[in-house]
C-alpha positions, 0 to 999 in steps of 0.5 A: 507648098503647103510644107513650106507656108502651111498658111500658103492656101488659108485666109482668115476664114479658110481654105481660099478654094472652093470660096465665091460671091453669093449673088443673092447677097450681093444683089440683095443687101445694097436694096434691101439697106436703101428700104430700110432706111425708107421705113425707118423715119416712121418709127423714132419720132414725131414732132412739129417742125421737119427734123428727121432727115430723108434716110432713104435718100442718103442711103441711095446717095451713100449707095450711088456716091460710095459704089457708082454703077452697083445700083441701076439708073431706073433705081430711082423709079421703084426705090421713089414709089416706096418713099411715096408710100412712107415719106407723106410727100405729095404722090409723085415727089420722090419717084421724080426726085429720085429719078432725076438724083440718079440721071444727075448722078450718072452724068456727073460720074461720066464727067468726072470718074475720080472723085475725092471723099469731100467732093462727094459729101460736097455732091450729097449736101447739094442734093439733099439741100434741092430734095428738102427745098423742093420737097418744101415747095411742093409739100403744099403748105404755105411756103414762109419764112419761118418754115424756110428757117424751120427747114435748116435743121433737118439740112444740117442734119442730113448733111452731117448723117451722110459720112456715117451713112457711106461709112455704113455703106463701105461695112455693108459692102464688105458684108455684100461681098463676103466669100461663101463656100460653094457647094 
């Protein structure tokens, strides 16, 4: 067969024989990308009003909506615990809300297994709005109309960042499923 077409047993990365996915990479990339997204908002900016989006939640939503079934339902507990350490919200807030998000998306997945990109974006926007409003109410501050108006730019920025996060998840998923030479 190689005499007729020398490219028949090769692809862009060389021989297809003896290539397989790395289990370590396949399991590590989603968790690591969410952890980096949780820690990332600590560094760039410090403002008087909430502007930095909850990137950890956005990445969790992106992984769960782009690659359903990849993260277990209980993933909201340890990742929410880590987010509680970095976000400044009351301890246990992210554990509770991220667990509810994972359960809610699991229920949505059983009801509507085939969704479009726009439905995923709408779902993420509703989850993000609920998360930000719950954080606003439970943060210990005085909920006023002015603080609600100040929350609006963070909501808009977070909803607009979701497609970028979904695209990043798609690229990380290709990296995660790269075939490596098996020894």
